[in-house]
N, C-alpha and C positions, 0 to 999 in steps of 0.2 A: 578015490573015494572021499578024501578029505575035502577036495575042491567042491565036489557035488554036495556034500553035507553043508558046507559054508554057503553055497548058493541057495539051498533050500531054507536054511535058517534066515538068510537075508530077505528072501521073498516072504517068509512068515512074519518077519519083523516089519515089513512094509518099506524097505529101503529102495527097492527097484521102482515102485510107483512114484516115490518122492523124487528120484532122480529124473524120471521121465517127465514128471510134471514141471520140474525146473527147466528142462530143455525146451518143452513146449512154450513156457512163459518167455524164455529168452528169444525164441523164434518170433513170437507175437510182438515182442518189444522191437526187434530188428525190423520186422515188416511194417510196423506202425511208424517207426522213424523213417524208413525208406519212403513210405507213402506220403508222409508229411513233407519230406525233402522234395519229392517230385511235384507235389501240389504247390509248394512254395515257389519252386523254379518256374512252373507253368504260369503262376499268377504274376511273377516278376516279368516274365517274357511277354505276357499278354498286355499287362497294364503299365509297366514301368520302363524297363530297359531290355535291349537286345543287342547282341554282338554280331558284326558282319565283317567279312574279309574282303578287301579290295582285290578283284581278280584282273583288272585291266588298267591301262595307263590313261584312261579318259579324263581323270581328274588331276593329272600332274600339272604343276608341282605341289598342289595343295595336299593331295593324297597320292601315295605311291603304291605300286603293285606289292602286295604282301603286308600292307597296313591292316591292322585289326581295329575296327572302329566301334565305339560304343554309341548306340543310338537311343535317344530319349523318346518315349511315346507319351510322356506326360506333358510335354510342351504344347502340342497341338491337340491333345486329348487322346486317350487310348481308343483304338478301333476294335470293336468287338469282332469275334470270329465270324467269317462269312461262309464257312463251309464246315461240314462235319468230318472229322478224321482223327487219326491217332496223333497225340502230341509228339513233337520232336521227330516226326517222320513225314514223308511225302505222300503217305496214303490218305485218301479221303473218299467219301461216298459220292460217286458220280451222280449228277442230276439233282443234288440237294444244294440249294443256295439260300443262305440266311439273309435277312434284310440288313442293309447298311445302317449301322448305329455307331456313333462316336461319342464318348463321354466328354464332358467339358475339359478343356485344357487351360493353361494359364497364360498363353500367348497365341497370337495368330501367325500364320506363315508370313514372313517378311522378305522383301527383295534382298537378295544376297545370302539367304539361308542355304545351307547345304542339306538337302533332304534325301531320305531313302523312300522309294516308292516301288510299287509293283509295275512291271513293264506293261504299258497299256496295249501294246500290239498283240500280245499273246491271248489265247482263248482259255476258257476254263474259269474256275472260281477265282475271284480277284485276289484273295489272300494266298493263293497257291501259285501265282505268277512269279517269275524271276524278279529278284530285287535289283534295282538300279539305284545309283547315287549320282546326283547332279546338283548344280547350283540354280536357284530360282532367279531369273532375270526379269520375268514378266508376271504381274499379278492380275487377278480378275479385275476387269474394267480398264486395263492398260491397252494402249495402242503401240505396237512395237515395229521397228524397222531395223534391218541390218544393211548397211551400205559401206562398201570397202572395208569389211570386217569390223566396223564400229557398230555397236548396238545402241540404238536410240529408243528411248521410252518416253512416250508422250511429248515427242519433239526435242528431247534433251539427250545428249550423249551420256551413256552409262559408264562411270569409271570402272575399270577392271580392278579386281583384287590384286594385291602385290604378286601373288604366286601364279597368276594366270599365265599359261604357256601357249605359244603359237609358233607357226612355221615362218622362217625368215629366208630372204634371198640376199646373198652377199655377192657383190661384184668387185673383184680385185682391180687395183690399178694396173695399167699395162706394165708387164714385166715383173710385178710383185708376186710374192709367194706367201702362202699361209697354210700351214699343215692342219689337217683335221684334229690331230692330237693337241695342238696349241689352242684350238677353239674349245675342245672338250675340257682342257685345263681351266678355261675361263667360265665354264658352266654350261656350254652348249651341249645338246644331246642330238643323237641321230644325224650326225654330220654326213653329208654326201655331196658328190660333185655332179655338175650337169654333164650329160653325155653329148650335148648339142652346142653348148656355148663355152668357150674358154674362159677360165677365171671366175665362173659362176658356181657358188656353193650354196647349199641348203642346210638348215639346221633348226632344231627346236630350242626355244629359250624364253625366259621371262623378259619383260620389257627392260628391267634393270640390267640383266646380262647383255641384252642386245645393245643397249646404249653404251656399255663399256666396250663392246667389240667394235662399235661404229667409230670409236676414237683411235683405233689402231691405224698406223701409218699406211699399211698395205690395203686398207679398205677404200674403195672408190664410192660405192653406194650401198646402203643397207635399208631394206624396206620389207614390210610383211609380204609373205608369199601369196601370190595370186595366180591362178591358172590363166586368167585373162591377160595378165601382163606378159606372158610368154607366147601369146598368140597374136594374130592380126586379123583385121576385117571381121567377117561374119562369125568366124570361130571365136574371136575374142568377145564379141557382143553376146554370143550364146553362153560362154563360160561366165561372163559377168552376171547374166540373168540367173544362172544356177547358183552362184555364190551369194547374191543379194536376196533379201527376203522383205516382204511387207509392201504396204502396211498391213499388219495383222492385228485385228481386234481380238482380245482375249476375253471370252464371255464370263460373266459372273451370274450367280444365282438370281433369278428373277428377271434377267434381261429378256427382251423380245428381239430375237435375231431375224433380220431381214435377209432373205435368200435371193441371190441373183445368179445367173450363169457363171459369173466371175468368182463369186465367193463360195459357190456350192462345192467345187472340188476340195477346198481346204476343210470345210466343216462337215463333209459327208460322213466320215467315220465317227466323228464326235456325236452327230445327231442320231445316227442309226445305232451305233454300238453302245454308247454311254448314256444317251438320253432316251433311248427306247422308241424312237419314232420310226414309222414306215414312210419313206419319202421317195417319190419317183419324179424326175424331171420330165416336163412335157415339151413337145416341139415348139410351142408358142412362147417358151421362156418362163412359164409359170411352173408350179410344182403341185403334185398330188400328195398332201400331207395327211397321213392317217385316214386316207379314204376321202379327203375333201380337198378341193383346189384352194391354193393359197400360197403365201410367201413368208408367213411369219411363224416362228417357233419360240416358245417360252422355255428358257434354260432352267434346269432343275438343280444344278450344282455349280460350284466354282471350278475354274480351270487355271492352269499355270503353265508358263513357258519356261523350260529348263535348258541349261547348256552345261557341257563339261568344261572344266577349266583348261583342259588341253584342247584348245579351240579347233585345231585342224586334225584332230584324231579322236573324235567323240561322236557317238551315235546318240542324238538327242532330239529335242523338239524341232530342230531344223529339218530332220529327216522323217520323223514319224508323227509329229503333231504335239498336242497339248496333253498335260497330265490332269486327269479328273481328281477332284478332291477325295473321292472314295478310294483312290489308289494310293494315297499318301500314308506312309507308315510312321515316320517320325523324323526328328532332327538329329543330325550327326553332331556329337559333342566333342569327343576326343579320341586320339589314337592311343590305345592302352598297350599295344604291342605292335612291333614292326619287324618283319622277317624279310631279308633281302634274298630273293630266290636265285639270283645269279652268284652272289658271294657266299651263300649258305651260312648266313650269320645274322644275329640280331642287330638292328639299327638302334643303338642305345640312345642316340641323340633325338630320336623321334618318340620315345616313350612318354606317355601322358602329355602329348602336345595337343592343345585345343584345336578344333577345326573351325577356321574362320574364312 
């Protein structure tokens, strides 16, 4: 009875409504703070910075599997959303595509930049495609060749960054021995022996590491890996054609591209998927372009040739073509965290390392 009387007196005095009002005010404050935090995070992600995790070894040794990279969208200008969907999720409204719009940035894409972009081969809204990260080696207006694993841009060999990694072939001297563990201790990765030739070893390494290994007394020859070098005759010539590229002209906005039966296979996807043309080759070597016979197409946006720093283990422009400007997300700035998935530990020496 005493408890009930106290409750009735409290209700008469107005205590219960006051407490309820305070609780509702606290909830409104929490919801307001949460909404502002989500809005701020969304604005930062769209207009300024976004974090990405490196899932594959295609950029070794510049970036390792397990690196968490901070990407700037301010450098090249923030790209506005191109689809409607829920923020921070993979859900979007099918069939709704917003026009491409990029705000001004404070720099242009430069040769050697490490960029994040949406994988051009995939279908669906551009900003919902898988994110890839590669290095820009060819700019709009460049002509690019690849000969014997050397990249040439506008007739000049392009110097490789210090941490670019490639596959090497090592031939031992007759009777000499060199264990895979000793090569790994010097910085070689993925060491393996040839099953067909005695004393032949393969490994991945930077140029600096390879030069150091080349001076070992057990080494007879050391050269970049090439499938053509392991074959003979017609098979070697075919392998060489598959490894080499070019000349490849990289279109820029405003260019008039001249189509021939030789250039058509390379530019086909670019012109149909990214430029929006309807093009059909004709038996006489000409083309039906948007319903009219002709050979010329005007390019509406810039394109880029990209490669992974792990040159013999990278799916890049050599395999699937050029990156359109509207697929570019931003510039990789630094590694803010690195987790070694094999050792299950943080790589402390990689924290806050700039991406170069």
